[in-house]
A tleap script that builds the chain and sets N, CA, C and O, in Angstrom:
source leaprc.protein.ff14SB
mol = sequence {
  NMET LYS HIE LYS LYS ARG GLY GLY GLU LEU
  GLN LYS ILE SER TYR PHE ASP ALA THR GLY
  ARG ARG VAL LEU ALA GLU ARG TYR GLU GLY
  GLY GLN LEU THR ARG LEU GLU LEU ARG GLU
  TYR PRO ALA ARG ARG THR GLN TYR GLY ARG
  PRO THR ALA SER TRP LEU LEU VAL ARG GLY
  ASP TYR LEU ARG HIE GLN PHE LEU SER ALA
  PRO THR HIE ALA THR THR HIE TYR TYR HIE
  ARG LEU ARG PRO ALA GLY GLU CYS CLEU
}
set mol.1.N position { 8.737 33.763 -42.601 }
set mol.1.CA position { 9.707 33.052 -42.569 }
set mol.1.C position { 9.990 32.980 -44.127 }
set mol.1.O position { 9.280 32.565 -45.043 }
set mol.2.N position { 11.610 33.669 -44.121 }
set mol.2.CA position { 11.983 33.826 -45.299 }
set mol.2.C position { 12.706 32.507 -46.241 }
set mol.2.O position { 12.751 31.402 -45.699 }
set mol.3.N position { 13.116 32.627 -47.284 }
set mol.3.CA position { 13.947 31.423 -47.887 }
set mol.3.C position { 14.551 32.253 -49.420 }
set mol.3.O position { 13.741 32.573 -50.289 }
set mol.4.N position { 15.760 32.474 -49.546 }
set mol.4.CA position { 16.473 33.195 -50.198 }
set mol.4.C position { 17.106 32.189 -51.439 }
set mol.4.O position { 18.244 32.318 -50.988 }
set mol.5.N position { 17.253 31.562 -52.273 }
set mol.5.CA position { 17.738 30.716 -53.292 }
set mol.5.C position { 18.752 31.743 -54.248 }
set mol.5.O position { 18.276 32.778 -54.712 }
set mol.6.N position { 20.441 31.296 -54.541 }
set mol.6.CA position { 21.310 32.354 -55.787 }
set mol.6.C position { 21.836 31.249 -56.125 }
set mol.6.O position { 22.112 30.136 -55.676 }
set mol.7.N position { 21.935 32.268 -57.633 }
set mol.7.CA position { 22.758 31.614 -58.431 }
set mol.7.C position { 22.884 32.692 -59.171 }
set mol.7.O position { 22.020 33.486 -59.544 }
set mol.8.N position { 24.121 32.667 -59.377 }
set mol.8.CA position { 25.254 34.003 -60.408 }
set mol.8.C position { 24.322 35.473 -59.927 }
set mol.8.O position { 24.151 35.929 -58.796 }
set mol.9.N position { 23.850 35.950 -61.192 }
set mol.9.CA position { 23.416 37.052 -60.838 }
set mol.9.C position { 22.169 37.351 -60.433 }
set mol.9.O position { 21.817 38.516 -60.251 }
set mol.10.N position { 21.013 35.830 -60.170 }
set mol.10.CA position { 20.033 35.829 -60.278 }
set mol.10.C position { 19.848 36.074 -58.483 }
set mol.10.O position { 20.963 36.257 -57.995 }
set mol.11.N position { 19.127 36.101 -57.802 }
set mol.11.CA position { 18.517 35.924 -56.616 }
set mol.11.C position { 17.352 35.685 -56.584 }
set mol.11.O position { 16.668 36.510 -57.190 }
set mol.12.N position { 16.738 34.745 -56.040 }
set mol.12.CA position { 15.105 34.799 -55.580 }
set mol.12.C position { 14.937 34.813 -54.182 }
set mol.12.O position { 15.823 34.258 -53.532 }
set mol.13.N position { 13.757 35.454 -53.425 }
set mol.13.CA position { 14.012 35.294 -52.032 }
set mol.13.C position { 12.479 34.973 -51.869 }
set mol.13.O position { 11.834 35.717 -52.608 }
set mol.14.N position { 11.736 34.174 -51.197 }
set mol.14.CA position { 10.300 33.844 -50.879 }
set mol.14.C position { 10.145 34.229 -49.653 }
set mol.14.O position { 11.064 34.397 -48.852 }
set mol.15.N position { 8.406 34.467 -49.339 }
set mol.15.CA position { 8.054 35.065 -47.935 }
set mol.15.C position { 7.117 34.332 -47.297 }
set mol.15.O position { 5.994 34.821 -47.415 }
set mol.16.N position { 7.170 33.282 -46.629 }
set mol.16.CA position { 5.787 32.386 -46.084 }
set mol.16.C position { 4.842 33.175 -44.903 }
set mol.16.O position { 5.408 33.794 -44.003 }
set mol.17.N position { 3.434 33.105 -44.976 }
set mol.17.CA position { 3.188 32.653 -43.660 }
set mol.17.C position { 3.146 31.850 -42.729 }
set mol.17.O position { 3.457 30.768 -43.228 }
set mol.18.N position { 2.955 31.722 -41.695 }
set mol.18.CA position { 2.820 30.772 -40.694 }
set mol.18.C position { 2.008 29.108 -40.600 }
set mol.18.O position { 2.184 28.110 -39.901 }
set mol.19.N position { 1.019 29.502 -41.767 }
set mol.19.CA position { 0.453 27.884 -41.958 }
set mol.19.C position { 1.210 27.557 -43.521 }
set mol.19.O position { 0.506 26.806 -44.197 }
set mol.20.N position { 2.567 28.005 -44.236 }
set mol.20.CA position { 3.098 27.605 -45.171 }
set mol.20.C position { 3.325 28.259 -46.832 }
set mol.20.O position { 4.291 28.125 -47.583 }
set mol.21.N position { 1.972 29.033 -47.044 }
set mol.21.CA position { 1.842 29.718 -48.318 }
set mol.21.C position { 2.769 30.824 -48.425 }
set mol.21.O position { 3.016 31.619 -47.519 }
set mol.22.N position { 3.334 30.826 -49.744 }
set mol.22.CA position { 4.249 31.822 -50.320 }
set mol.22.C position { 3.417 33.061 -49.987 }
set mol.22.O position { 2.297 32.865 -50.457 }
set mol.23.N position { 3.479 34.350 -49.334 }
set mol.23.CA position { 2.555 34.967 -49.924 }
set mol.23.C position { 3.404 36.125 -50.133 }
set mol.23.O position { 2.777 37.105 -49.731 }
set mol.24.N position { 4.952 36.584 -50.739 }
set mol.24.CA position { 5.356 37.376 -51.647 }
set mol.24.C position { 7.031 36.920 -51.884 }
set mol.24.O position { 8.006 36.661 -51.179 }
set mol.25.N position { 6.697 37.002 -53.292 }
set mol.25.CA position { 8.311 36.792 -53.932 }
set mol.25.C position { 8.993 38.083 -54.555 }
set mol.25.O position { 8.568 39.155 -54.987 }
set mol.26.N position { 10.512 37.370 -54.373 }
set mol.26.CA position { 10.944 39.140 -54.971 }
set mol.26.C position { 12.299 38.460 -55.703 }
set mol.26.O position { 13.077 37.689 -55.140 }
set mol.27.N position { 12.390 38.911 -57.035 }
set mol.27.CA position { 13.077 38.160 -57.368 }
set mol.27.C position { 14.633 39.415 -58.159 }
set mol.27.O position { 14.326 40.271 -58.989 }
set mol.28.N position { 15.798 39.283 -57.794 }
set mol.28.CA position { 16.631 40.176 -58.384 }
set mol.28.C position { 17.743 40.273 -59.222 }
set mol.28.O position { 18.737 40.016 -58.543 }
set mol.29.N position { 18.100 40.569 -60.598 }
set mol.29.CA position { 18.853 40.228 -61.484 }
set mol.29.C position { 19.980 41.376 -61.552 }
set mol.29.O position { 19.749 42.384 -62.219 }
set mol.30.N position { 21.471 41.194 -60.709 }
set mol.30.CA position { 22.246 42.024 -61.067 }
set mol.30.C position { 22.350 42.744 -60.039 }
set mol.30.O position { 23.287 43.535 -60.146 }
set mol.31.N position { 21.703 42.828 -58.926 }
set mol.31.CA position { 21.213 42.982 -57.573 }
set mol.31.C position { 20.317 44.161 -57.732 }
set mol.31.O position { 20.386 45.126 -56.972 }
set mol.32.N position { 19.289 44.062 -58.939 }
set mol.32.CA position { 18.004 45.281 -58.846 }
set mol.32.C position { 16.661 44.349 -59.037 }
set mol.32.O position { 16.472 43.527 -59.933 }
set mol.33.N position { 15.832 44.676 -58.019 }
set mol.33.CA position { 14.752 44.041 -58.286 }
set mol.33.C position { 14.308 44.177 -59.541 }
set mol.33.O position { 14.856 45.075 -60.180 }
set mol.34.N position { 13.443 43.530 -60.111 }
set mol.34.CA position { 12.889 42.977 -61.247 }
set mol.34.C position { 11.397 42.392 -61.221 }
set mol.34.O position { 10.504 42.768 -61.980 }
set mol.35.N position { 11.282 41.527 -60.345 }
set mol.35.CA position { 9.556 40.972 -60.216 }
set mol.35.C position { 9.250 40.856 -58.500 }
set mol.35.O position { 9.996 40.490 -57.593 }
set mol.36.N position { 8.307 41.170 -58.488 }
set mol.36.CA position { 7.448 41.526 -57.136 }
set mol.36.C position { 6.207 40.644 -57.306 }
set mol.36.O position { 5.310 40.918 -58.103 }
set mol.37.N position { 6.211 39.329 -56.329 }
set mol.37.CA position { 4.409 39.214 -56.585 }
set mol.37.C position { 4.201 39.052 -55.223 }
set mol.37.O position { 5.050 38.884 -54.347 }
set mol.38.N position { 2.673 39.135 -55.097 }
set mol.38.CA position { 2.323 39.665 -53.559 }
set mol.38.C position { 1.150 38.774 -54.098 }
set mol.38.O position { 0.790 38.744 -55.275 }
set mol.39.N position { 0.504 37.919 -52.871 }
set mol.39.CA position { -0.987 36.829 -53.044 }
set mol.39.C position { -1.095 37.110 -51.693 }
set mol.39.O position { -0.279 37.357 -50.806 }
set mol.40.N position { -2.521 36.995 -51.763 }
set mol.40.CA position { -3.527 37.081 -50.668 }
set mol.40.C position { -4.600 36.036 -50.724 }
set mol.40.O position { -5.109 35.442 -51.674 }
set mol.41.N position { -4.767 35.992 -49.623 }
set mol.41.CA position { -5.379 34.561 -48.734 }
set mol.41.C position { -6.579 34.800 -48.671 }
set mol.41.O position { -6.776 36.015 -48.679 }
set mol.42.N position { -7.652 34.097 -48.602 }
set mol.42.CA position { -8.803 34.491 -47.363 }
set mol.42.C position { -8.271 34.059 -45.997 }
set mol.42.O position { -7.387 33.227 -45.794 }
set mol.43.N position { -8.882 34.685 -45.199 }
set mol.43.CA position { -8.729 34.872 -43.583 }
set mol.43.C position { -8.997 33.153 -43.092 }
set mol.43.O position { -8.209 32.628 -42.305 }
set mol.44.N position { -10.109 32.435 -43.617 }
set mol.44.CA position { -9.785 31.067 -43.122 }
set mol.44.C position { -9.288 30.120 -44.196 }
set mol.44.O position { -9.324 30.557 -45.346 }
set mol.45.N position { -8.949 29.212 -44.054 }
set mol.45.CA position { -8.227 28.370 -44.934 }
set mol.45.C position { -9.454 28.054 -45.924 }
set mol.45.O position { -10.469 28.523 -45.410 }
set mol.46.N position { -9.693 27.537 -46.950 }
set mol.46.CA position { -9.970 27.154 -48.008 }
set mol.46.C position { -9.888 25.857 -48.367 }
set mol.46.O position { -8.732 25.449 -48.248 }
set mol.47.N position { -11.015 24.647 -48.950 }
set mol.47.CA position { -10.875 23.443 -49.063 }
set mol.47.C position { -9.780 23.895 -50.880 }
set mol.47.O position { -8.946 23.011 -51.073 }
set mol.48.N position { -9.761 24.720 -51.705 }
set mol.48.CA position { -8.846 24.988 -52.078 }
set mol.48.C position { -7.329 25.842 -52.299 }
set mol.48.O position { -6.609 26.047 -53.277 }
set mol.49.N position { -7.273 26.187 -50.933 }
set mol.49.CA position { -5.952 26.562 -50.349 }
set mol.49.C position { -5.281 27.906 -51.580 }
set mol.49.O position { -4.108 28.279 -51.612 }
set mol.50.N position { -6.269 28.355 -52.372 }
set mol.50.CA position { -5.552 29.143 -53.724 }
set mol.50.C position { -5.568 30.739 -52.869 }
set mol.50.O position { -6.213 30.969 -51.846 }
set mol.51.N position { -4.858 31.522 -53.457 }
set mol.51.CA position { -5.253 33.108 -53.166 }
set mol.51.C position { -6.439 33.455 -54.095 }
set mol.51.O position { -6.854 33.153 -55.214 }
set mol.52.N position { -6.818 34.369 -52.886 }
set mol.52.CA position { -8.060 35.211 -53.751 }
set mol.52.C position { -7.591 36.124 -54.825 }
set mol.52.O position { -8.338 36.348 -55.778 }
set mol.53.N position { -6.659 36.556 -54.765 }
set mol.53.CA position { -5.872 37.617 -55.256 }
set mol.53.C position { -4.399 37.870 -55.800 }
set mol.53.O position { -3.765 37.211 -54.975 }
set mol.54.N position { -3.514 38.371 -56.607 }
set mol.54.CA position { -2.575 38.590 -56.825 }
set mol.54.C position { -1.776 39.474 -57.456 }
set mol.54.O position { -1.946 39.442 -58.675 }
set mol.55.N position { -0.996 40.226 -57.103 }
set mol.55.CA position { -0.305 41.296 -57.540 }
set mol.55.C position { 0.943 41.201 -58.031 }
set mol.55.O position { 1.879 41.460 -57.274 }
set mol.56.N position { 1.146 40.887 -59.130 }
set mol.56.CA position { 2.613 41.157 -59.865 }
set mol.56.C position { 2.508 42.426 -60.607 }
set mol.56.O position { 1.685 43.022 -61.302 }
set mol.57.N position { 4.765 42.710 -59.751 }
set mol.57.CA position { 4.664 44.264 -60.585 }
set mol.57.C position { 6.059 43.510 -61.314 }
set mol.57.O position { 6.596 42.567 -60.734 }
set mol.58.N position { 6.547 43.988 -62.549 }
set mol.58.CA position { 7.700 43.346 -63.559 }
set mol.58.C position { 8.598 44.843 -64.148 }
set mol.58.O position { 8.119 45.962 -64.333 }
set mol.59.N position { 9.825 44.448 -64.319 }
set mol.59.CA position { 10.241 45.789 -65.236 }
set mol.59.C position { 9.647 46.227 -65.937 }
set mol.59.O position { 8.788 45.593 -66.550 }
set mol.60.N position { 9.900 47.581 -66.125 }
set mol.60.CA position { 9.066 48.408 -66.521 }
set mol.60.C position { 7.841 48.786 -66.462 }
set mol.60.O position { 7.073 49.186 -67.337 }
set mol.61.N position { 7.652 48.532 -64.697 }
set mol.61.CA position { 6.225 49.318 -64.474 }
set mol.61.C position { 5.133 48.630 -64.997 }
set mol.61.O position { 4.158 49.190 -65.497 }
set mol.62.N position { 5.280 47.407 -64.892 }
set mol.62.CA position { 3.689 46.771 -65.596 }
set mol.62.C position { 3.218 45.729 -63.966 }
set mol.62.O position { 3.834 45.065 -63.131 }
set mol.63.N position { 2.050 46.054 -64.180 }
set mol.63.CA position { 1.143 45.581 -62.785 }
set mol.63.C position { 0.087 44.987 -63.309 }
set mol.63.O position { -0.746 45.473 -64.075 }
set mol.64.N position { 0.187 43.241 -62.596 }
set mol.64.CA position { -1.525 42.882 -62.858 }
set mol.64.C position { -2.019 42.754 -61.478 }
set mol.64.O position { -1.369 42.553 -60.452 }
set mol.65.N position { -2.996 42.871 -61.602 }
set mol.65.CA position { -3.936 42.420 -60.467 }
set mol.65.C position { -4.529 41.321 -61.508 }
set mol.65.O position { -4.701 41.448 -62.721 }
set mol.66.N position { -4.857 39.911 -60.450 }
set mol.66.CA position { -6.073 39.060 -61.187 }
set mol.66.C position { -6.558 38.804 -59.407 }
set mol.66.O position { -5.807 38.782 -58.432 }
set mol.67.N position { -8.168 38.622 -59.454 }
set mol.67.CA position { -8.609 38.687 -58.379 }
set mol.67.C position { -9.738 37.617 -58.772 }
set mol.67.O position { -10.795 37.784 -59.380 }
set mol.68.N position { -9.159 36.454 -58.220 }
set mol.68.CA position { -10.010 35.174 -57.895 }
set mol.68.C position { -11.392 34.647 -57.287 }
set mol.68.O position { -11.454 34.309 -56.105 }
set mol.69.N position { -12.576 34.586 -58.198 }
set mol.69.CA position { -13.740 34.800 -57.551 }
set mol.69.C position { -14.233 33.632 -57.174 }
set mol.69.O position { -15.102 33.486 -56.314 }
set mol.70.N position { -13.554 32.532 -57.971 }
set mol.70.CA position { -14.010 31.250 -57.682 }
set mol.70.C position { -12.690 31.017 -58.134 }
set mol.70.O position { -11.873 31.885 -58.441 }
set mol.71.N position { -12.406 28.791 -58.172 }
set mol.71.CA position { -11.677 29.308 -58.478 }
set mol.71.C position { -11.379 28.413 -60.111 }
set mol.71.O position { -10.410 27.778 -60.527 }
set mol.72.N position { -12.567 28.708 -60.639 }
set mol.72.CA position { -12.273 28.243 -62.336 }
set mol.72.C position { -12.485 30.039 -63.221 }
set mol.72.O position { -12.147 30.254 -64.385 }
set mol.73.N position { -13.196 31.224 -62.148 }
set mol.73.CA position { -13.030 32.140 -62.776 }
set mol.73.C position { -12.110 33.584 -61.965 }
set mol.73.O position { -12.217 33.876 -60.774 }
set mol.74.N position { -11.458 34.129 -62.727 }
set mol.74.CA position { -10.370 35.038 -62.701 }
set mol.74.C position { -10.282 36.357 -63.116 }
set mol.74.O position { -9.933 36.358 -64.297 }
set mol.75.N position { -10.483 37.797 -62.571 }
set mol.75.CA position { -11.137 39.108 -63.144 }
set mol.75.C position { -9.289 39.576 -62.862 }
set mol.75.O position { -8.601 39.487 -61.845 }
set mol.76.N position { -9.045 39.945 -63.892 }
set mol.76.CA position { -7.516 40.511 -64.001 }
set mol.76.C position { -7.294 41.874 -64.920 }
set mol.76.O position { -7.667 41.920 -66.092 }
set mol.77.N position { -6.563 43.114 -64.164 }
set mol.77.CA position { -6.543 43.959 -64.890 }
set mol.77.C position { -5.076 44.192 -65.268 }
set mol.77.O position { -4.325 43.408 -64.687 }
set mol.78.N position { -4.369 45.204 -66.220 }
set mol.78.CA position { -3.586 45.408 -66.055 }
set mol.78.C position { -2.651 47.011 -66.745 }
set mol.78.O position { -2.820 47.552 -67.838 }
set mol.79.N position { -1.688 47.405 -65.616 }
set mol.79.CA position { -1.553 48.805 -65.859 }
set mol.79.C position { 0.190 49.312 -66.088 }
set mol.79.O position { 1.138 48.661 -65.650 }
set mol.80.N position { 0.263 50.092 -66.559 }
set mol.80.CA position { 1.747 50.281 -67.110 }
set mol.80.C position { 1.881 51.563 -66.929 }
set mol.80.O position { 0.958 52.377 -66.964 }
set mol.81.N position { 3.074 51.806 -66.720 }
set mol.81.CA position { 3.580 53.640 -66.776 }
set mol.81.C position { 4.934 53.682 -67.307 }
set mol.81.O position { 5.931 53.380 -66.651 }
set mol.82.N position { 4.934 53.995 -68.291 }
set mol.82.CA position { 6.671 54.619 -68.782 }
set mol.82.C position { 7.464 55.463 -67.538 }
set mol.82.O position { 7.133 56.287 -66.685 }
set mol.83.N position { 8.910 54.655 -68.012 }
set mol.83.CA position { 9.946 55.829 -66.925 }
set mol.83.C position { 10.992 55.989 -68.000 }
set mol.83.O position { 11.399 55.294 -68.931 }
set mol.84.N position { 11.255 57.135 -67.521 }
set mol.84.CA position { 12.421 57.663 -68.354 }
set mol.84.C position { 13.497 56.812 -68.496 }
set mol.84.O position { 13.894 55.924 -67.743 }
set mol.85.N position { 13.902 57.183 -69.517 }
set mol.85.CA position { 15.145 56.081 -70.187 }
set mol.85.C position { 16.535 56.056 -69.383 }
set mol.85.O position { 17.283 57.023 -69.233 }
set mol.86.N position { 16.763 54.525 -68.809 }
set mol.86.CA position { 18.066 54.367 -68.334 }
set mol.86.C position { 17.774 54.281 -66.314 }
set mol.86.O position { 18.456 54.054 -65.314 }
set mol.87.N position { 16.042 54.698 -66.719 }
set mol.87.CA position { 16.018 54.763 -64.576 }
set mol.87.C position { 15.115 53.197 -64.767 }
set mol.87.O position { 14.453 52.697 -65.676 }
set mol.88.N position { 15.369 52.932 -63.876 }
set mol.88.CA position { 15.326 50.937 -63.134 }
set mol.88.C position { 14.425 50.399 -62.450 }
set mol.88.O position { 14.771 50.653 -61.296 }
set mol.89.N position { 13.653 49.920 -62.412 }
set mol.89.CA position { 12.406 49.155 -61.368 }
set mol.89.C position { 13.182 49.478 -60.156 }
set mol.89.O position { 12.757 49.156 -59.046 }
savepdb mol mol.pdb
quit
């Protein structure tokens, strides 16, 4: 399932799985992708309904990977790569 929300120069698009959980979210500003978020869920539904991992890519090539090993514990890694001046996401 796909859901779009527009407002001026900002556009948000969300994708959901068959059970209604948001698995992918895109954000565009001025027609350019500025944020992309992917959520991974366990194969079978748990009582918490939380993702087991999430990936977040934002403008400037910043990437965050967060692994949720327990409801109250997360391991987070950050990655960054500089792009040449004028090049966009």
